[in-house]
C-alpha positions, 0 to 999 in steps of 0.5 A, a space after each residue: 284303696 281309699 278314694 282321691 281326696 276332693 280339692 277345697 272348692 275355689 268359692 264358698 259355694 263350691 264353684 270356681 271363681 272366675 277372674 272377671 265376673 261383670 263382663 261387657 262387651 268392649 271388654 272394659 271390665 276384664 281390662 280394668 281387672 287386668 290393670 289390677 289396681 289396689 283395692 281400696 284406691 279406686 271405684 267406678 263411678 258414672 252411667 256403669 253404676 247403672 248398667 251393673 244393676 240392669 237400669 241401662 242397657 248401654 255402657 259407652 264408657 267406664 269412669 273410674 276414680 283412682 286415688 294414691 297408688 291406683 293413681 300412680 299405676 294409671 300414670 304408668 299406662 303411657 297416657 298423658 293426663 289432661 284437665 278433666 271436662 269439669 276443670 276439677 282435676 286431672 282424666 287419663 283416657 285409656 284406649 280401651 274406653 276406661 277414662 280414670 279421674 284422679 277427683 270426681 266433680 266438685 262437691 264429692 270427696 274421692 275417700 268418701 266415694 271409695 270407702 263407701 262403694 258397693 262392691 259386686 263381683 269384686 269390682 266397688 262401685 259408686 253407691 246408687 243413691 250417690 249416683 241419683 244425687 250427683 246425677 239430680 245436681 247435673 241434671 244434664 239431658 243424658 242424666 234424666 233417663 237414668 234419673 228416672 230408671 233409679 226412681 222406678 227402682 225406688 218405687 218398686 223397693 217402697 211397694 207394699 208387700 202382697 200378703 202370702 196369705 190366700 
């Protein structure tokens, strides 16, 4: 009698892939995953991009930029859109703490932000360099600690490596 066949691994490294790897205490990422927005039509922007990279200790809300089929799905959530605070586009404030927008602030291409996203644990996030540029342009008081955190990371990346020779 031969031994039972092993099932194929669910993940390239042989471990099961959980449905949501990025988690937060409020469950906003789980809710985002549950909404099952079409890939390639949304991107997480704002402070969550720093939080997921360990550059921020607190996550207040989740800003999601959506277009096309993703925006259509968001419109079906039963929450009425309202004008964005920037006066540029519409926002839907979901009870879970997710804020969906159909445009980012003026001067930013929705298509660019979505297509250039960094995918972390299956979730598209705005590129850190773009977050820095956006926060430097806005330069609100709440942006200053984030600008400093990205600056410290940049400094650490740019340090010359220590020689391994003794």
